[in-house]
C-alpha positions, 0 to 999 in steps of 0.5 A, spaced: 737 850 970 733 849 963 729 842 963 726 838 957 721 842 954 713 840 954 709 841 948 705 846 952 711 850 954 713 850 947 707 852 944 707 858 950 714 860 949 713 860 941 707 862 938 705 858 932 710 852 933 709 846 931 707 840 935 712 835 937 712 828 940 717 823 943 719 817 939 723 812 942 730 811 938 731 804 935 738 802 938 742 804 943 749 807 942 753 801 943 749 796 939 748 800 932 750 796 926 753 798 920 747 798 916 743 802 921 742 810 921 746 813 927 741 817 932 745 824 932 743 829 937 744 836 935 746 842 941 746 849 938 741 851 933 743 858 931 745 859 923 750 853 923 746 848 927 740 849 923 745 847 917 747 841 921 739 839 922 738 838 915 745 836 914 744 830 918 738 827 914 742 829 907 747 824 909 742 819 911 742 819 919 737 820 924 736 827 928 734 824 934 734 830 939 735 838 938 737 842 944 739 850 945 739 854 951 734 859 947 728 855 946 725 860 941 731 858 936 729 851 935 722 853 932 725 852 925 727 845 926 720 843 929 717 846 922 721 841 918 721 835 923 716 836 929 717 829 931 724 831 934 725 831 941 727 838 944 731 839 950 734 846 953 739 843 957 744 839 954 746 835 961 738 833 961 738 831 954 744 826 955 741 823 962 734 822 959 736 819 952 743 816 954 741 809 950 737 813 945 743 817 942 749 815 938 753 821 937 752 829 938 753 834 934 755 841 937 754 848 934 754 852 940 758 859 941 765 857 942 765 857 950 761 852 951 764 847 945 768 843 950 764 842 956 758 839 952 763 835 948 766 833 954 760 831 958 758 827 951 764 823 951 764 821 958 757 818 956 761 814 950 758 818 945 761 820 939 762 827 938 763 832 932 764 839 934 764 845 930 771 849 930 774 851 934 773 845 939 775 849 945 775 856 948 782 855 951 788 851 951 787 847 957 780 845 954 783 843 947 788 838 951 782 835 956 778 834 950 784 830 946 785 826 953 778 824 954 777 822 947 783 817 948 780 814 954 773 813 952 775 811 945 770 815 941 770 818 934 771 825 934 771 830 928 772 838 928 768 842 923 774 844 918 771 841 912 777 843 908 781 837 910 776 832 907 778 834 900 782 831 895 786 837 894 788 838 901 790 831 902 794 830 895 798 837 897 799 834 904 802 828 900 806 832 895 809 837 901 811 830 905 814 827 898 819 834 898 816 836 892 817 844 894 823 842 898 824 844 905 819 849 908 822 854 913 816 859 913 809 859 913 804 865 912 797 865 914 793 871 914 786 874 915 782 880 912 778 880 918 781 884 925 778 884 931 773 889 935 779 893 938 777 894 946 770 895 948 766 898 954 761 892 956 754 895 954 750 899 959 743 897 962 740 891 964 734 889 959 730 883 961 732 876 959 727 874 953 722 869 955 725 862 952 732 864 954 736 860 960 741 866 961 745 862 966 745 855 961 747 860 956 753 863 960 755 856 962 763 856 964 764 863 963 764 868 969 757 871 970 755 877 968 748 880 967 744 879 961 745 884 955 743 882 948 749 884 944 753 879 948 748 873 945 748 877 938 756 878 938 759 873 943 765 872 938 767 879 940 768 878 947 774 873 950 769 870 955 765 867 949 769 867 943 776 865 940 777 871 936 780 870 928 785 865 931 779 860 933 774 862 928 779 862 922 785 859 924 782 853 925 780 852 918 787 855 915 793 852 920 792 844 917 796 844 911 802 846 915 800 842 921 799 836 918 804 836 912 810 839 917 808 834 922 807 839 928 804 834 932 810 830 933 811 836 938 806 834 943 808 826 943 811 824 950 818 824 950 819 830 945 823 836 949 822 841 943 819 848 945 815 853 941 816 860 942 810 866 940 812 873 939 809 879 935 805 885 935 798 887 936 794 894 935 793 895 942 791 892 949 784 888 949 783 885 955 776 883 954 776 883 946 781 882 941 785 887 937 784 890 931 790 887 928 795 882 930 802 880 927 804 873 931 810 869 930 810 862 932 817 859 932 817 851 931 823 847 933 825 841 928 821 835 928 826 829 926 829 831 920 824 836 918 827 843 919 825 849 924 819 853 921 816 860 923 809 860 922 807 868 921 800 870 923 797 876 920 789 879 922 787 885 920 783 889 915 786 889 908 787 896 908 791 895 915 795 889 912 797 894 906 799 899 910 804 895 914 806 892 907 804 885 909 799 884 903 805 886 898 810 882 901 805 876 901 803 877 893 811 877 892 812 871 895 806 868 891 808 871 884 801 872 883 794 875 886 792 873 893 784 873 891 781 866 890 775 866 886 768 862 889 771 861 896 769 863 903 773 869 905 777 869 898 782 874 900 785 870 906 789 864 905 796 861 907 802 860 903 808 855 905 814 857 902 819 851 900 826 851 897 824 849 891 817 852 890 811 855 894 804 852 896 798 857 896 791 855 899 785 858 900 782 860 907 779 853 908 785 849 905 780 846 901 783 849 894 791 848 894 796 850 888 803 849 888 807 854 885 810 856 879 804 851 876 808 850 870 813 847 874 810 843 879 805 838 879 797 839 880 795 838 887 787 837 886 788 830 887 786 824 888 790 822 894 795 817 893 796 815 901 790 818 904 783 815 903 778 819 899 772 821 902 765 823 900 765 829 905 767 831 912 760 829 916 761 822 912 768 821 914 766 822 921 759 818 921 764 812 918 768 813 924 763 812 929 761 806 925 768 803 927 772 806 921 778 809 920 779 815 924 777 822 921 783 826 919 781 832 924 780 827 930 782 830 936 789 827 936 790 832 930 785 838 932 787 838 939 794 840 938 792 844 932 788 848 937 792 849 942 798 852 938 793 857 935 789 859 942 796 860 945 796 866 940 790 869 944 794 868 951 800 872 947 795 877 945 793 879 953 800 879 955 804 881 949 810 878 951 814 872 948 812 866 951 816 859 951 811 854 951 812 846 952 807 842 948 808 836 952 807 839 959 802 844 956 805 849 960 808 856 959 815 856 962 817 864 962 810 867 964 806 865 970 800 869 968 800 866 961 801 860 964 794 861 968 791 863 962 792 856 958 786 854 963 782 860 965 777 859 971 770 856 970 764 857 974 763 851 979 760 845 976 762 847 969 769 844 969 772 840 963 
């Protein structure tokens, strides 16, 4: 397995890389004070990880270590911060810097999110995990339990929940402004790759990449560069659009409609998942899928059906889905100046409709001339400076972030259940409290797919 990189090893592996040295951290994880910087380690230095490497400093905290299974990826970070300690194996980093790290940010491919987060929490470290927090339903359940056991601050990286618009919209829905909601629509104009054959040939593993470490808990397969560059297309590594996109778009509905109550001890409600997919995709994700999550009543809240659509816009139009959504909204679906501006969420109430962008960061109550402004500020939820800042304050002993694992764990269980459905394409009955599929043994096993030895969560 990978080990901590020495300067000589680094310069040999990465021509032109800047030199670096180890600087001891000032405070242990258990002794930092409110006016001290947190020492934050970063695992995963791809595109999103490099953004985090800069963001940690921008919000006034200390980048205490960086780690990636591919040593060559860390070069760009070292150009800006040559003094930061570098590791290849996150386990070695956690062992060697136990007293010098307060928290860990995780921005690796989806299949290693949970195992890294689990090892960090077991050592008492606060964790910020890029969405989705887990690769499968069982991992999401395990992370929620570990966070409770070790009493650490947790956050999933879905920034929309930190906006005033999100928080005020949740308040307005809870106050009954749009009436009872029995219907939710979430759509993405991406689609999956469809079934693909595994790439042929066995090219050499590049110098600097620990392939076994990159695979982590996933079943072994020989190296091929397409797995590294397109990991999101393969079920062993990615979570499809449900994990990558739904993990942004589900939260207004999940929070405002109190879906989390179904995961509370003593609740006997069952979730039914049914739908259609373009084709069987045992190793990849279907080109299009239409799922329906039938959610039972929660206290005084009525049952609700969450419709999920993912496919190209042309496919959604061909099936009449796009036209139906525009009719519900009463306006065009496109957002200006928004990530994936033609994806989004609609919550259909008896007195109005909520339309959000894909991040749930911009929300509008329709019709606008009759319903209140949803841009904020929130009245019951706190206003926060930003998603990362909210987590940092929780690390210091402040309130838990809205997207802590008590919220994002169940939300991801719901979404990742959809990936189990698309394997078997049969209606599934899910027990949220027991974390079981009650009517299909294969699907129940799919909640917790096998992992390689020593990589259990």
